[in-house]
PyMOL Python script that loads the backbone (N, CA, C, O; Angstrom):
from pymol import cmd

cmd.read_pdbstr("""\
ATOM      1  N   MET A   1       0.830  -1.180   0.000  1.00  0.00           N
ATOM      2  CA  MET A   1       0.000   0.000   0.000  1.00  0.00           C
ATOM      3  C   MET A   1       0.875   1.245   0.000  1.00  0.00           C
ATOM      4  O   MET A   1       1.913   1.291   0.661  1.00  0.00           O
ATOM      5  N   ALA A   2       0.455   2.223  -0.728  1.00  0.00           N
ATOM      6  CA  ALA A   2       1.179   3.480  -0.804  1.00  0.00           C
ATOM      7  C   ALA A   2       0.437   4.538  -0.002  1.00  0.00           C
ATOM      8  O   ALA A   2      -0.777   4.695  -0.132  1.00  0.00           O
ATOM      9  N   ASP A   3       1.178   5.260   0.827  1.00  0.00           N
ATOM     10  CA  ASP A   3       0.599   6.336   1.621  1.00  0.00           C
ATOM     11  C   ASP A   3       0.850   7.654   0.905  1.00  0.00           C
ATOM     12  O   ASP A   3       1.974   8.156   0.889  1.00  0.00           O
ATOM     13  N   TRP A   4      -0.201   8.214   0.311  1.00  0.00           N
ATOM     14  CA  TRP A   4      -0.093   9.444  -0.465  1.00  0.00           C
ATOM     15  C   TRP A   4      -0.433  10.686   0.341  1.00  0.00           C
ATOM     16  O   TRP A   4      -0.452  11.783  -0.218  1.00  0.00           O
ATOM     17  N   GLY A   5      -0.700  10.555   1.624  1.00  0.00           N
ATOM     18  CA  GLY A   5      -1.088  11.679   2.453  1.00  0.00           C
ATOM     19  C   GLY A   5      -0.041  12.774   2.497  1.00  0.00           C
ATOM     20  O   GLY A   5      -0.360  13.951   2.334  1.00  0.00           O
ATOM     21  N   ALA A   6       1.210  12.391   2.718  1.00  0.00           N
ATOM     22  CA  ALA A   6       2.289  13.376   2.803  1.00  0.00           C
ATOM     23  C   ALA A   6       2.497  14.101   1.478  1.00  0.00           C
ATOM     24  O   ALA A   6       2.754  15.305   1.463  1.00  0.00           O
ATOM     25  N   VAL A   7       2.391  13.389   0.387  1.00  0.00           N
ATOM     26  CA  VAL A   7       2.593  13.993  -0.932  1.00  0.00           C
ATOM     27  C   VAL A   7       1.488  14.995  -1.249  1.00  0.00           C
ATOM     28  O   VAL A   7       1.767  16.111  -1.687  1.00  0.00           O
ATOM     29  N   VAL A   8       0.249  14.604  -1.031  1.00  0.00           N
ATOM     30  CA  VAL A   8      -0.882  15.479  -1.340  1.00  0.00           C
ATOM     31  C   VAL A   8      -0.868  16.716  -0.455  1.00  0.00           C
ATOM     32  O   VAL A   8      -1.054  17.830  -0.945  1.00  0.00           O
ATOM     33  N   ILE A   9      -0.651  16.534   0.839  1.00  0.00           N
ATOM     34  CA  ILE A   9      -0.619  17.663   1.770  1.00  0.00           C
ATOM     35  C   ILE A   9       0.519  18.615   1.415  1.00  0.00           C
ATOM     36  O   ILE A   9       0.322  19.831   1.411  1.00  0.00           O
ATOM     37  N   ALA A  10       1.704  18.087   1.116  1.00  0.00           N
ATOM     38  CA  ALA A  10       2.850  18.933   0.789  1.00  0.00           C
ATOM     39  C   ALA A  10       2.623  19.736  -0.491  1.00  0.00           C
ATOM     40  O   ALA A  10       2.963  20.917  -0.546  1.00  0.00           O
ATOM     41  N   VAL A  11       2.057  19.114  -1.509  1.00  0.00           N
ATOM     42  CA  VAL A  11       1.820  19.819  -2.775  1.00  0.00           C
ATOM     43  C   VAL A  11       0.761  20.905  -2.613  1.00  0.00           C
ATOM     44  O   VAL A  11       0.933  22.018  -3.109  1.00  0.00           O
ATOM     45  N   VAL A  12      -0.324  20.589  -1.929  1.00  0.00           N
ATOM     46  CA  VAL A  12      -1.392  21.580  -1.739  1.00  0.00           C
ATOM     47  C   VAL A  12      -0.892  22.763  -0.918  1.00  0.00           C
ATOM     48  O   VAL A  12      -1.152  23.914  -1.267  1.00  0.00           O
ATOM     49  N   LEU A  13      -0.176  22.486   0.170  1.00  0.00           N
ATOM     50  CA  LEU A  13       0.351  23.583   0.985  1.00  0.00           C
ATOM     51  C   LEU A  13       1.388  24.399   0.223  1.00  0.00           C
ATOM     52  O   LEU A  13       1.447  25.618   0.384  1.00  0.00           O
ATOM     53  N   PHE A  14       2.200  23.756  -0.596  1.00  0.00           N
ATOM     54  CA  PHE A  14       3.202  24.489  -1.374  1.00  0.00           C
ATOM     55  C   PHE A  14       2.545  25.447  -2.357  1.00  0.00           C
ATOM     56  O   PHE A  14       2.995  26.583  -2.510  1.00  0.00           O
ATOM     57  N   VAL A  15       1.488  25.002  -3.022  1.00  0.00           N
ATOM     58  CA  VAL A  15       0.798  25.861  -3.980  1.00  0.00           C
ATOM     59  C   VAL A  15       0.076  26.994  -3.261  1.00  0.00           C
ATOM     60  O   VAL A  15       0.153  28.145  -3.690  1.00  0.00           O
ATOM     61  N   VAL A  16      -0.614  26.688  -2.190  1.00  0.00           N
ATOM     62  CA  VAL A  16      -1.386  27.707  -1.472  1.00  0.00           C
ATOM     63  C   VAL A  16      -0.478  28.720  -0.792  1.00  0.00           C
ATOM     64  O   VAL A  16      -0.801  29.907  -0.756  1.00  0.00           O
ATOM     65  N   LEU A  17       0.650  28.277  -0.252  1.00  0.00           N
ATOM     66  CA  LEU A  17       1.523  29.166   0.512  1.00  0.00           C
ATOM     67  C   LEU A  17       2.693  29.728  -0.287  1.00  0.00           C
ATOM     68  O   LEU A  17       3.637  30.248   0.307  1.00  0.00           O
ATOM     69  N   SER A  18       2.659  29.642  -1.601  1.00  0.00           N
ATOM     70  CA  SER A  18       3.694  30.288  -2.406  1.00  0.00           C
ATOM     71  C   SER A  18       3.556  31.794  -2.269  1.00  0.00           C
ATOM     72  O   SER A  18       2.494  32.336  -2.573  1.00  0.00           O
ATOM     73  N   PRO A  19       4.605  32.493  -1.816  1.00  0.00           N
ATOM     74  CA  PRO A  19       4.470  33.933  -1.576  1.00  0.00           C
ATOM     75  C   PRO A  19       4.153  34.696  -2.857  1.00  0.00           C
ATOM     76  O   PRO A  19       4.838  34.536  -3.867  1.00  0.00           O
ATOM     77  N   GLY A  20       3.126  35.515  -2.813  1.00  0.00           N
ATOM     78  CA  GLY A  20       2.737  36.335  -3.944  1.00  0.00           C
ATOM     79  C   GLY A  20       1.709  35.702  -4.851  1.00  0.00           C
ATOM     80  O   GLY A  20       1.111  36.404  -5.666  1.00  0.00           O
ATOM     81  N   LEU A  21       1.479  34.414  -4.747  1.00  0.00           N
ATOM     82  CA  LEU A  21       0.500  33.769  -5.625  1.00  0.00           C
ATOM     83  C   LEU A  21      -0.917  34.099  -5.180  1.00  0.00           C
ATOM     84  O   LEU A  21      -1.663  34.722  -5.935  1.00  0.00           O
ATOM     85  N   LEU A  22      -1.303  33.701  -3.985  1.00  0.00           N
ATOM     86  CA  LEU A  22      -2.616  34.050  -3.450  1.00  0.00           C
ATOM     87  C   LEU A  22      -2.530  35.249  -2.519  1.00  0.00           C
ATOM     88  O   LEU A  22      -3.329  36.181  -2.612  1.00  0.00           O
ATOM     89  N   PHE A  23      -1.547  35.216  -1.619  1.00  0.00           N
ATOM     90  CA  PHE A  23      -1.348  36.313  -0.690  1.00  0.00           C
ATOM     91  C   PHE A  23       0.122  36.383  -0.314  1.00  0.00           C
ATOM     92  O   PHE A  23       0.887  35.454  -0.572  1.00  0.00           O
ATOM     93  N   GLN A  24       0.509  37.499   0.298  1.00  0.00           N
ATOM     94  CA  GLN A  24       1.891  37.676   0.724  1.00  0.00           C
ATOM     95  C   GLN A  24       1.901  38.325   2.103  1.00  0.00           C
ATOM     96  O   GLN A  24       1.297  39.378   2.312  1.00  0.00           O
ATOM     97  N   ILE A  25       2.590  37.688   3.033  1.00  0.00           N
ATOM     98  CA  ILE A  25       2.762  38.201   4.393  1.00  0.00           C
ATOM     99  C   ILE A  25       4.254  38.312   4.649  1.00  0.00           C
ATOM    100  O   ILE A  25       4.913  37.292   4.444  1.00  0.00           O
ATOM    101  N   PRO A  26       4.855  39.358   5.050  1.00  0.00           N
ATOM    102  CA  PRO A  26       4.427  40.751   5.011  1.00  0.00           C
ATOM    103  C   PRO A  26       4.628  41.306   3.609  1.00  0.00           C
ATOM    104  O   PRO A  26       5.513  40.870   2.873  1.00  0.00           O
ATOM    105  N   ALA A  27       3.810  42.254   3.258  1.00  0.00           N
ATOM    106  CA  ALA A  27       3.903  42.888   1.942  1.00  0.00           C
ATOM    107  C   ALA A  27       4.677  44.197   2.062  1.00  0.00           C
ATOM    108  O   ALA A  27       5.060  44.612   3.156  1.00  0.00           O
ATOM    109  N   LYS A  28       4.891  44.821   0.946  1.00  0.00           N
ATOM    110  CA  LYS A  28       5.596  46.108   0.960  1.00  0.00           C
ATOM    111  C   LYS A  28       4.618  47.205   1.352  1.00  0.00           C
ATOM    112  O   LYS A  28       3.789  47.619   0.540  1.00  0.00           O
ATOM    113  N   GLY A  29       4.708  47.676   2.584  1.00  0.00           N
ATOM    114  CA  GLY A  29       3.850  48.748   3.053  1.00  0.00           C
ATOM    115  C   GLY A  29       2.581  48.286   3.753  1.00  0.00           C
ATOM    116  O   GLY A  29       1.925  49.101   4.402  1.00  0.00           O
ATOM    117  N   ARG A  30       2.215  47.042   3.655  1.00  0.00           N
ATOM    118  CA  ARG A  30       1.021  46.499   4.301  1.00  0.00           C
ATOM    119  C   ARG A  30       1.380  45.200   4.994  1.00  0.00           C
ATOM    120  O   ARG A  30       2.456  44.641   4.784  1.00  0.00           O
ATOM    121  N   LEU A  31       0.465  44.732   5.821  1.00  0.00           N
ATOM    122  CA  LEU A  31       0.681  43.446   6.465  1.00  0.00           C
ATOM    123  C   LEU A  31       0.412  42.299   5.490  1.00  0.00           C
ATOM    124  O   LEU A  31       1.176  41.336   5.422  1.00  0.00           O
ATOM    125  N   VAL A  32      -0.685  42.417   4.736  1.00  0.00           N
ATOM    126  CA  VAL A  32      -1.070  41.363   3.788  1.00  0.00           C
ATOM    127  C   VAL A  32      -1.468  42.009   2.466  1.00  0.00           C
ATOM    128  O   VAL A  32      -2.187  43.008   2.445  1.00  0.00           O
ATOM    129  N   GLU A  33      -0.995  41.432   1.366  1.00  0.00           N
ATOM    130  CA  GLU A  33      -1.458  41.795   0.027  1.00  0.00           C
ATOM    131  C   GLU A  33      -1.914  40.524  -0.673  1.00  0.00           C
ATOM    132  O   GLU A  33      -1.376  39.443  -0.433  1.00  0.00           O
ATOM    133  N   PHE A  34      -2.900  40.664  -1.532  1.00  0.00           N
ATOM    134  CA  PHE A  34      -3.456  39.518  -2.230  1.00  0.00           C
ATOM    135  C   PHE A  34      -3.153  39.603  -3.716  1.00  0.00           C
ATOM    136  O   PHE A  34      -3.439  40.614  -4.357  1.00  0.00           O
ATOM    137  N   GLY A  35      -2.567  38.529  -4.271  1.00  0.00           N
ATOM    138  CA  GLY A  35      -2.345  38.392  -5.701  1.00  0.00           C
ATOM    139  C   GLY A  35      -1.425  39.420  -6.317  1.00  0.00           C
ATOM    140  O   GLY A  35      -1.698  39.884  -7.424  1.00  0.00           O
ATOM    141  N   ASN A  36      -0.344  39.798  -5.652  1.00  0.00           N
ATOM    142  CA  ASN A  36       0.538  40.814  -6.216  1.00  0.00           C
ATOM    143  C   ASN A  36       1.656  40.232  -7.074  1.00  0.00           C
ATOM    144  O   ASN A  36       2.315  40.979  -7.797  1.00  0.00           O
ATOM    145  N   MET A  37       1.889  38.930  -7.017  1.00  0.00           N
ATOM    146  CA  MET A  37       2.893  38.212  -7.813  1.00  0.00           C
ATOM    147  C   MET A  37       4.313  38.767  -7.616  1.00  0.00           C
ATOM    148  O   MET A  37       5.134  38.688  -8.529  1.00  0.00           O
ATOM    149  N   GLN A  38       4.602  39.315  -6.457  1.00  0.00           N
ATOM    150  CA  GLN A  38       5.937  39.769  -6.100  1.00  0.00           C
ATOM    151  C   GLN A  38       6.314  39.115  -4.781  1.00  0.00           C
ATOM    152  O   GLN A  38       5.445  38.646  -4.046  1.00  0.00           O
ATOM    153  N   THR A  39       7.600  39.083  -4.482  1.00  0.00           N
ATOM    154  CA  THR A  39       8.034  38.455  -3.247  1.00  0.00           C
ATOM    155  C   THR A  39       9.274  39.151  -2.715  1.00  0.00           C
ATOM    156  O   THR A  39       9.949  39.886  -3.436  1.00  0.00           O
ATOM    157  N   SER A  40       9.559  38.913  -1.463  1.00  0.00           N
ATOM    158  CA  SER A  40      10.762  39.428  -0.827  1.00  0.00           C
ATOM    159  C   SER A  40      11.350  38.324   0.042  1.00  0.00           C
ATOM    160  O   SER A  40      10.711  37.298   0.271  1.00  0.00           O
ATOM    161  N   SER A  41      12.554  38.536   0.518  1.00  0.00           N
ATOM    162  CA  SER A  41      13.211  37.490   1.308  1.00  0.00           C
ATOM    163  C   SER A  41      12.509  37.276   2.643  1.00  0.00           C
ATOM    164  O   SER A  41      12.405  36.137   3.100  1.00  0.00           O
ATOM    165  N   ILE A  42      12.026  38.335   3.279  1.00  0.00           N
ATOM    166  CA  ILE A  42      11.307  38.163   4.539  1.00  0.00           C
ATOM    167  C   ILE A  42       9.980  37.448   4.315  1.00  0.00           C
ATOM    168  O   ILE A  42       9.541  36.679   5.170  1.00  0.00           O
ATOM    169  N   SER A  43       9.339  37.692   3.181  1.00  0.00           N
ATOM    170  CA  SER A  43       8.102  37.002   2.854  1.00  0.00           C
ATOM    171  C   SER A  43       8.347  35.508   2.637  1.00  0.00           C
ATOM    172  O   SER A  43       7.541  34.679   3.060  1.00  0.00           O
ATOM    173  N   ILE A  44       9.437  35.171   1.992  1.00  0.00           N
ATOM    174  CA  ILE A  44       9.791  33.760   1.798  1.00  0.00           C
ATOM    175  C   ILE A  44      10.016  33.082   3.140  1.00  0.00           C
ATOM    176  O   ILE A  44       9.582  31.949   3.346  1.00  0.00           O
ATOM    177  N   LEU A  45      10.692  33.770   4.056  1.00  0.00           N
ATOM    178  CA  LEU A  45      10.945  33.221   5.390  1.00  0.00           C
ATOM    179  C   LEU A  45       9.636  33.007   6.154  1.00  0.00           C
ATOM    180  O   LEU A  45       9.449  31.953   6.763  1.00  0.00           O
ATOM    181  N   VAL A  46       8.746  33.972   6.133  1.00  0.00           N
ATOM    182  CA  VAL A  46       7.472  33.852   6.848  1.00  0.00           C
ATOM    183  C   VAL A  46       6.631  32.723   6.261  1.00  0.00           C
ATOM    184  O   VAL A  46       6.067  31.924   7.009  1.00  0.00           O
ATOM    185  N   HIS A  47       6.540  32.647   4.945  1.00  0.00           N
ATOM    186  CA  HIS A  47       5.746  31.598   4.315  1.00  0.00           C
ATOM    187  C   HIS A  47       6.352  30.211   4.552  1.00  0.00           C
ATOM    188  O   HIS A  47       5.612  29.237   4.692  1.00  0.00           O
ATOM    189  N   SER A  48       7.677  30.105   4.600  1.00  0.00           N
ATOM    190  CA  SER A  48       8.284  28.802   4.867  1.00  0.00           C
ATOM    191  C   SER A  48       8.054  28.365   6.312  1.00  0.00           C
ATOM    192  O   SER A  48       7.893  27.173   6.575  1.00  0.00           O
ATOM    193  N   LEU A  49       8.036  29.308   7.251  1.00  0.00           N
ATOM    194  CA  LEU A  49       7.733  28.955   8.639  1.00  0.00           C
ATOM    195  C   LEU A  49       6.279  28.519   8.795  1.00  0.00           C
ATOM    196  O   LEU A  49       5.986  27.577   9.532  1.00  0.00           O
ATOM    197  N   ILE A  50       5.372  29.200   8.107  1.00  0.00           N
ATOM    198  CA  ILE A  50       3.959  28.793   8.132  1.00  0.00           C
ATOM    199  C   ILE A  50       3.801  27.411   7.504  1.00  0.00           C
ATOM    200  O   ILE A  50       3.065  26.575   8.028  1.00  0.00           O
ATOM    201  N   TYR A  51       4.490  27.161   6.375  1.00  0.00           N
ATOM    202  CA  TYR A  51       4.450  25.857   5.696  1.00  0.00           C
ATOM    203  C   TYR A  51       4.956  24.753   6.620  1.00  0.00           C
ATOM    204  O   TYR A  51       4.321  23.707   6.750  1.00  0.00           O
ATOM    205  N   PHE A  52       6.099  24.988   7.262  1.00  0.00           N
ATOM    206  CA  PHE A  52       6.670  23.992   8.163  1.00  0.00           C
ATOM    207  C   PHE A  52       5.729  23.699   9.325  1.00  0.00           C
ATOM    208  O   PHE A  52       5.544  22.542   9.702  1.00  0.00           O
ATOM    209  N   GLY A  53       5.141  24.739   9.888  1.00  0.00           N
ATOM    210  CA  GLY A  53       4.223  24.539  11.002  1.00  0.00           C
ATOM    211  C   GLY A  53       2.990  23.754  10.610  1.00  0.00           C
ATOM    212  O   GLY A  53       2.585  22.836  11.324  1.00  0.00           O
ATOM    213  N   LEU A  54       2.388  24.100   9.484  1.00  0.00           N
ATOM    214  CA  LEU A  54       1.175  23.400   9.045  1.00  0.00           C
ATOM    215  C   LEU A  54       1.457  21.958   8.640  1.00  0.00           C
ATOM    216  O   LEU A  54       0.675  21.063   8.961  1.00  0.00           O
ATOM    217  N   ILE A  55       2.557  21.725   7.944  1.00  0.00           N
ATOM    218  CA  ILE A  55       2.843  20.351   7.527  1.00  0.00           C
ATOM    219  C   ILE A  55       3.212  19.478   8.722  1.00  0.00           C
ATOM    220  O   ILE A  55       2.909  18.285   8.737  1.00  0.00           O
ATOM    221  N   THR A  56       3.860  20.064   9.717  1.00  0.00           N
ATOM    222  CA  THR A  56       4.167  19.317  10.931  1.00  0.00           C
ATOM    223  C   THR A  56       2.900  18.963  11.688  1.00  0.00           C
ATOM    224  O   THR A  56       2.750  17.835  12.157  1.00  0.00           O
ATOM    225  N   ILE A  57       1.998  19.909  11.809  1.00  0.00           N
ATOM    226  CA  ILE A  57       0.731  19.639  12.510  1.00  0.00           C
ATOM    227  C   ILE A  57      -0.081  18.585  11.773  1.00  0.00           C
ATOM    228  O   ILE A  57      -0.602  17.657  12.393  1.00  0.00           O
ATOM    229  N   LEU A  58      -0.194  18.719  10.452  1.00  0.00           N
ATOM    230  CA  LEU A  58      -1.046  17.796   9.698  1.00  0.00           C
ATOM    231  C   LEU A  58      -0.463  16.390   9.591  1.00  0.00           C
ATOM    232  O   LEU A  58      -1.209  15.413   9.657  1.00  0.00           O
ATOM    233  N   LEU A  59       0.846  16.267   9.428  1.00  0.00           N
ATOM    234  CA  LEU A  59       1.430  14.942   9.205  1.00  0.00           C
ATOM    235  C   LEU A  59       1.880  14.252  10.484  1.00  0.00           C
ATOM    236  O   LEU A  59       1.729  13.038  10.620  1.00  0.00           O
ATOM    237  N   VAL A  60       2.424  15.006  11.412  1.00  0.00           N
ATOM    238  CA  VAL A  60       2.957  14.374  12.629  1.00  0.00           C
ATOM    239  C   VAL A  60       1.912  14.338  13.734  1.00  0.00           C
ATOM    240  O   VAL A  60       1.640  13.279  14.300  1.00  0.00           O
ATOM    241  N   ALA A  61       1.326  15.488  14.043  1.00  0.00           N
ATOM    242  CA  ALA A  61       0.398  15.548  15.176  1.00  0.00           C
ATOM    243  C   ALA A  61      -0.944  14.879  14.864  1.00  0.00           C
ATOM    244  O   ALA A  61      -1.437  14.071  15.651  1.00  0.00           O
ATOM    245  N   ILE A  62      -1.530  15.217  13.719  1.00  0.00           N
ATOM    246  CA  ILE A  62      -2.836  14.643  13.371  1.00  0.00           C
ATOM    247  C   ILE A  62      -2.665  13.290  12.676  1.00  0.00           C
ATOM    248  O   ILE A  62      -3.452  12.374  12.916  1.00  0.00           O
ATOM    249  N   GLY A  63      -1.669  13.155  11.834  1.00  0.00           N
ATOM    250  CA  GLY A  63      -1.401  11.883  11.169  1.00  0.00           C
ATOM    251  C   GLY A  63      -2.314  11.625   9.990  1.00  0.00           C
ATOM    252  O   GLY A  63      -2.997  10.602   9.948  1.00  0.00           O
ATOM    253  N   VAL A  64      -2.337  12.540   9.029  1.00  0.00           N
ATOM    254  CA  VAL A  64      -3.169  12.383   7.837  1.00  0.00           C
ATOM    255  C   VAL A  64      -2.572  11.288   6.944  1.00  0.00           C
ATOM    256  O   VAL A  64      -1.386  11.325   6.615  1.00  0.00           O
ATOM    257  N   HIS A  65      -3.390  10.331   6.563  1.00  0.00           N
ATOM    258  CA  HIS A  65      -2.969   9.235   5.680  1.00  0.00           C
ATOM    259  C   HIS A  65      -3.983   9.082   4.568  1.00  0.00           C
ATOM    260  O   HIS A  65      -5.191   9.101   4.807  1.00  0.00           O
ATOM    261  N   ILE A  66      -3.485   8.928   3.338  1.00  0.00           N
ATOM    262  CA  ILE A  66      -4.337   8.612   2.193  1.00  0.00           C
ATOM    263  C   ILE A  66      -3.751   7.345   1.577  1.00  0.00           C
ATOM    264  O   ILE A  66      -2.667   7.369   0.995  1.00  0.00           O
ATOM    265  N   ASN A  67      -4.473   6.250   1.711  1.00  0.00           N
ATOM    266  CA  ASN A  67      -3.970   4.965   1.224  1.00  0.00           C
ATOM    267  C   ASN A  67      -4.523   4.664  -0.161  1.00  0.00           C
ATOM    268  O   ASN A  67      -5.724   4.790  -0.401  1.00  0.00           O
ATOM    269  N   ALA A  68      -3.652   4.271  -1.057  1.00  0.00           N
ATOM    270  CA  ALA A  68      -4.049   3.884  -2.412  1.00  0.00           C
ATOM    271  C   ALA A  68      -3.822   2.378  -2.549  1.00  0.00           C
ATOM    272  O   ALA A  68      -2.703   1.881  -2.430  1.00  0.00           O
ATOM    273  N   ASP A  69      -4.893   1.695  -2.796  1.00  0.00           N
ATOM    274  CA  ASP A  69      -4.778   0.225  -2.930  1.00  0.00           C
ATOM    275  C   ASP A  69      -4.634  -0.188  -4.358  1.00  0.00           C
ATOM    276  O   ASP A  69      -4.526  -1.379  -4.648  1.00  0.00           O
TER     277      ASP A  69
END
""", "prot")
cmd.dss("prot")
cmd.show_as("cartoon", "prot")
cmd.util.cbc("prot")
cmd.orient("prot")
């Protein structure tokens, strides 16, 4: 059996939390901007910390598993 939970969760979080795609925290001059398609180094750091926190909670603490038979 293949466990696809980690792969699906990682891909979805990567797409959703890409800085500048849907939103950017912190933005230039604001706390949050939506759909600006720009990024900065501090924004990359913040989004990577959010990504790490969410993937740790979903995979380790909750234990999401998707089994493909």
